C-alpha positions in Angstrom: -12.6 -46.0 -45.5 -11.7 -49.6 -44.6 -12.6 -52.2 -47.3 -13.1 -55.9 -47.1 -13.8 -58.5 -49.8 -15.9 -61.3 -48.5 -15.8 -64.8 -50.0 -18.1 -67.7 -49.0 -15.5 -70.5 -49.2 -11.8 -70.8 -48.6 -10.7 -71.3 -52.2 -12.3 -68.1 -53.1 -10.8 -66.2 -50.3 -7.4 -67.5 -51.2 -8.0 -66.3 -54.8 -9.0 -62.8 -53.6 -5.7 -62.7 -51.5 -3.7 -63.5 -54.5 -5.7 -61.0 -56.7 -4.9 -58.3 -54.1 -1.1 -59.3 -54.3 -1.3 -58.7 -58.1 -3.5 -55.6 -58.0 -3.4 -54.1 -54.5 -5.3 -51.0 -55.6 -8.3 -53.0 -56.8 -8.8 -55.6 -54.1 -9.0 -55.5 -50.3 -8.2 -57.6 -47.3 -10.2 -60.9 -47.8 -12.4 -62.7 -45.3 -14.6 -65.9 -45.5 -18.1 -66.3 -44.2 -20.0 -69.6 -44.0 -19.1 -73.2 -43.8 -21.7 -75.5 -45.5 -24.7 -73.4 -44.2 -26.9 -75.2 -46.6 -26.6 -78.3 -44.3 -27.1 -79.0 -40.7 -28.5 -76.9 -37.9 -28.3 -73.2 -38.2 -30.4 -72.1 -35.1 -27.0 -72.6 -33.1 -23.6 -70.7 -33.1 -22.3 -70.7 -36.7 -18.9 -72.2 -35.9 -19.8 -74.1 -32.7 -19.5 -77.8 -31.6 -23.1 -78.6 -32.7 -22.5 -77.6 -36.3 -19.1 -79.1 -36.3 -20.4 -82.4 -35.1 -23.4 -82.4 -37.5 -21.7 -81.3 -40.7 -18.0 -82.0 -40.5 -15.6 -83.5 -38.0 -17.8 -84.8 -35.2 -16.9 -88.1 -33.7 -20.1 -89.5 -34.9 -19.2 -88.9 -38.5 -15.7 -90.2 -38.1 -17.0 -93.4 -36.6 -19.5 -93.9 -39.3 -17.1 -93.4 -42.2 -13.8 -94.5 -40.7 -12.0 -91.3 -41.9 -8.2 -91.6 -42.2 -6.7 -89.9 -39.2 -6.2 -86.3 -39.8 -8.4 -86.0 -42.9 -11.1 -84.5 -40.8 -10.9 -83.2 -37.3 -7.9 -80.8 -36.6 -8.1 -79.2 -40.0 -11.8 -78.5 -39.7 -11.3 -77.3 -36.2 -8.6 -74.8 -37.4 -11.1 -73.7 -40.3 -13.7 -73.0 -37.7 -11.3 -70.9 -35.7 -10.2 -69.0 -38.8 -14.0 -68.4 -39.8 -14.7 -67.0 -36.3 -11.7 -64.6 -36.7 -13.0 -63.7 -40.2 -16.6 -63.1 -38.9 -15.3 -60.7 -36.2 -13.2 -58.9 -38.8 -16.3 -58.4 -41.1 -18.3 -57.1 -38.1 -15.5 -54.8 -37.1 -15.1 -53.2 -40.6 -18.9 -52.9 -40.9 -19.3 -51.3 -37.5 -16.6 -48.7 -38.3 -18.6 -47.7 -41.4 -16.4 -49.4 -43.9 -17.2 -51.2 -47.2 -18.1 -54.8 -47.4 -17.9 -56.3 -50.9 -19.4 -59.8 -51.2 -18.5 -62.3 -54.0 -21.7 -64.1 -54.4 -21.8 -67.5 -56.0 -24.8 -69.6 -57.2 -24.5 -72.8 -55.2 -26.9 -73.2 -52.1 -24.0 -73.0 -49.7 -23.0 -69.6 -51.1 -26.5 -68.4 -51.2 -27.0 -69.4 -47.5 -23.9 -67.6 -46.5 -25.0 -64.4 -48.5 -28.3 -64.1 -46.8 -26.6 -64.8 -43.5 -24.2 -62.0 -44.2 -27.3 -59.8 -44.9 -28.7 -60.7 -41.5 -25.3 -59.7 -39.8 -25.3 -56.4 -41.6 -29.0 -55.7 -41.2 -28.8 -53.0 -38.6 -25.2 -51.8 -39.3 -24.6 -48.5 -41.1 -22.0 -49.6 -43.7 -21.5 -49.6 -47.4 -22.4 -53.0 -48.7 -22.0 -54.2 -52.4 -22.0 -57.5 -54.2 -20.5 -59.0 -57.3 -22.5 -61.9 -58.6 -21.0 -64.8 -60.4 -22.2 -64.8 -64.0 -24.2 -67.8 -65.0 -21.7 -69.3 -67.4 -19.3 -69.9 -64.6 -19.4 -72.7 -62.0 -17.7 -71.2 -59.0 -15.5 -68.3 -57.9 -13.2 -70.8 -56.2 -12.3 -72.5 -59.5 -11.3 -69.2 -61.2 -7.8 -67.9 -61.8 -7.0 -65.0 -59.4 -5.9 -63.0 -62.4 -9.4 -63.2 -63.9 -11.1 -61.6 -60.9 -10.3 -58.2 -62.2 -12.6 -58.7 -65.2 -15.7 -58.9 -62.9 -15.2 -55.6 -60.9 -17.4 -53.6 -63.3 -20.3 -56.0 -62.1 -20.2 -54.6 -58.7 -23.5 -53.1 -57.4 -24.8 -51.6 -54.0 -27.0 -54.0 -51.9 -30.0 -51.7 -51.0 -31.3 -51.4 -47.6 -34.6 -53.1 -48.6 -32.7 -56.0 -50.2 -30.6 -56.4 -47.2 -33.7 -56.6 -44.9 -35.5 -59.1 -47.3 -32.5 -61.4 -47.3 -32.1 -61.0 -43.5 -35.8 -62.0 -43.1 -35.2 -65.1 -45.3 -32.3 -66.1 -43.0 -34.3 -65.7 -39.9 -37.1 -67.8 -41.5 -34.6 -70.6 -42.5 -33.2 -70.5 -38.9 -36.7 -70.9 -37.5 -37.3 -73.9 -39.8 -33.8 -75.3 -39.2 -34.2 -78.0 -41.8 -31.5 -80.7 -42.4 -30.7 -79.0 -45.7 -31.5 -75.9 -47.8 -31.7 -75.9 -51.6 -32.3 -73.5 -54.4 -35.6 -74.3 -56.2 -36.7 -72.2 -59.1 -34.2 -69.5 -58.0 -35.5 -69.4 -54.4 -33.6 -70.6 -51.5 -35.7 -72.7 -49.2 -35.7 -75.5 -46.6 -36.1 -79.0 -47.9 -36.3 -82.5 -46.3 -33.2 -84.5 -45.8 -34.1 -87.0 -48.6 -34.3 -84.1 -51.1 -31.2 -85.1 -53.1 -31.8 -88.9 -52.8 -33.1 -89.2 -56.3 -29.8 -88.1 -57.6 -28.2 -91.1 -55.8 -30.8 -93.5 -57.1 -30.5 -92.3 -60.7 -26.7 -92.9 -60.7 -26.7 -96.4 -59.1 -24.9 -98.8 -61.5 -26.1 -102.2 -62.4 -24.7 -105.0 -60.4 -21.9 -104.4 -57.8 -20.1 -101.2 -57.4 -18.0 -99.3 -54.8 -19.2 -96.3 -52.9 -16.4 -94.3 -54.4 -17.7 -95.1 -57.9 -21.3 -94.1 -57.1 -20.3 -90.8 -55.5 -17.9 -90.0 -58.4 -20.8 -90.7 -60.9 -23.1 -88.3 -58.8 -20.6 -85.5 -58.5 -19.6 -85.6 -62.2 -23.1 -85.6 -63.4 -24.7 -82.9 -61.1 -22.8 -79.5 -60.5 -25.0 -78.5 -57.6 -22.4 -77.6 -55.0 -23.1 -80.5 -52.6 -20.0 -82.1 -51.1 -19.5 -85.8 -51.0 -20.0 -86.0 -47.1 -23.7 -85.4 -47.6 -24.1 -88.1 -50.3 -22.1 -90.5 -48.0 -24.6 -89.8 -45.2 -27.5 -90.6 -47.5 -26.0 -93.7 -48.9 -25.4 -94.9 -45.4 -29.1 -94.2 -44.6 -30.0 -96.3 -47.7 -28.0 -99.3 -46.4 -29.6 -98.9 -43.1 -33.0 -99.0 -44.6 -32.1 -102.1 -46.8 -32.2 -100.2 -50.2 -28.6 -101.0 -50.7 -26.5 -103.9 -49.2 -22.7 -104.3 -48.5 -21.2 -107.3 -50.3 -17.6 -106.7 -49.8 -14.7 -104.2 -49.7 -12.4 -103.1 -52.5 -8.7 -102.7 -52.2 -8.5 -99.0 -53.1 -6.8 -96.1 -51.4 -9.4 -93.6 -50.1 -9.6 -91.0 -47.3 -12.4 -93.1 -45.7 -12.9 -96.7 -45.4 -16.6 -96.2 -46.3 -15.5 -95.4 -49.8 -14.1 -98.9 -50.2 -17.5 -100.6 -49.5 -18.8 -102.8 -52.4 -22.6 -102.4 -52.7 -25.4 -103.6 -54.8 -29.1 -102.6 -55.0 -31.6 -104.7 -53.0 -34.3 -105.8 -55.4 -37.8 -106.4 -54.0 
């Protein structure tokens, strides 16, 4: 039987590949599914132009944030190509009656990718199992490849009923097509685009500060699996709505010119 280990981000996929190199009898060929499915449109092709522009390397985002040439763009385009190849491989193994083993994390983007996978496998007769990240770990992608072997006893089969339930959830999320999706009280659901704004507001320093400093404060404080690109978009929105104002630009080396902006809160 053909077997495939499915990750929901590239670091985890790479770790699984290294784990297979160390223990080929315990691990399988690795593939990755999903690319920030907790953000942006999902009622469109998973790795198509619409999601690329909305979430990653679209010209609109590069123009807004003055990304350093090569930081986004070609790299993400290559990632989308690889993800399309991986998706075809997942479906090929599944349709041949193989074994799909998913490494499920606890972040919104991993949960979105898992329910999306359940939807792809809904009507396919294959063996489908999952290993869920224990609650005392942050991410599969941050773990040493040698440690993955310790979690193999946690593998369990995903029942047909569970597969259908998660597939239904994905179809519901697609229909709602919200700007972002979050986990609230253990439930994955659609939320408005300002859902995480309070995290930004809570971490705004007194006086003047750089965008880089503000984003760092947010990421260090909240381990919720939300990348800096989304926080940059929301900070830009706050500037546009006159909640924050630009007062200068710092002389620091960053991948985007927007990080160098010096801001302060607008007092009413």
